[in-house]
C-alpha positions in Angstrom: 0.0 0.0 0.0 1.3 3.4 -1.0 1.0 6.2 1.5 0.6 9.8 0.3 3.2 12.1 1.7 2.0 15.5 2.8 4.5 18.4 3.3 3.8 21.8 4.7 6.8 24.2 4.1 6.9 27.7 5.6 9.0 30.5 4.0 9.4 33.9 5.7 10.7 36.6 3.5 13.0 39.3 4.9 11.3 42.7 5.5 10.7 44.5 2.2 11.4 41.3 0.1 7.9 39.7 0.1 7.1 40.8 -3.5 10.4 39.5 -4.8 10.1 36.2 -2.9 6.5 35.7 -4.1 7.4 36.3 -7.7 10.2 33.8 -7.5 8.3 31.0 -5.7 5.3 31.5 -8.0 7.6 30.3 -10.8 7.9 26.9 -9.1 4.2 26.1 -9.3 3.7 25.1 -12.9 6.8 23.0 -13.4 6.3 21.2 -10.1 2.7 20.4 -10.7 3.7 18.7 -13.9 6.2 16.4 -12.1 5.5 12.7 -11.8 4.1 11.9 -8.4 2.8 15.4 -7.6 -0.7 15.3 -6.3 -1.0 18.8 -5.0 1.4 21.8 -4.9 -0.2 25.0 -3.6 1.1 28.2 -2.3 -0.6 30.4 0.3 0.3 33.8 1.6 -0.5 34.8 5.2 -3.3 37.4 5.2 -1.9 39.0 8.4 1.8 38.9 7.6 2.5 39.1 3.8 6.1 38.1 4.4 5.0 34.5 5.3 4.3 31.9 2.6 3.3 28.3 3.0 3.5 25.5 0.5 1.0 22.6 0.9 2.3 19.7 -1.0 1.1 16.1 -1.5 3.3 13.5 -3.2 2.5 9.9 -4.1 5.7 8.7 -2.3 8.9 9.9 -0.6 10.7 8.8 -3.8 8.8 11.3 -5.9 9.5 14.0 -3.3 13.2 13.2 -3.5 13.0 13.4 -7.3 11.3 16.8 -6.9 14.0 18.1 -4.6 16.6 17.2 -7.2 15.0 19.1 -10.1 16.7 22.1 -11.7 13.9 24.4 -10.7 14.2 23.5 -7.0 17.9 22.7 -6.3 
């Protein structure tokens, strides 16, 4: 039985850098969503603190997550 792997990753941009960080991490969405094993890859921005971003990811397995971490757009 395969168990889905869920990842919650929090990124906090330095003061004054939220727009830059958001623009850069938005570039990760499309290529990552096309990767084998990617079930969900969503980005959220904190309503109260716009410097805080959270990725909510779901992968078919840890092996697919490791493949993702080794892609050119992530590493």
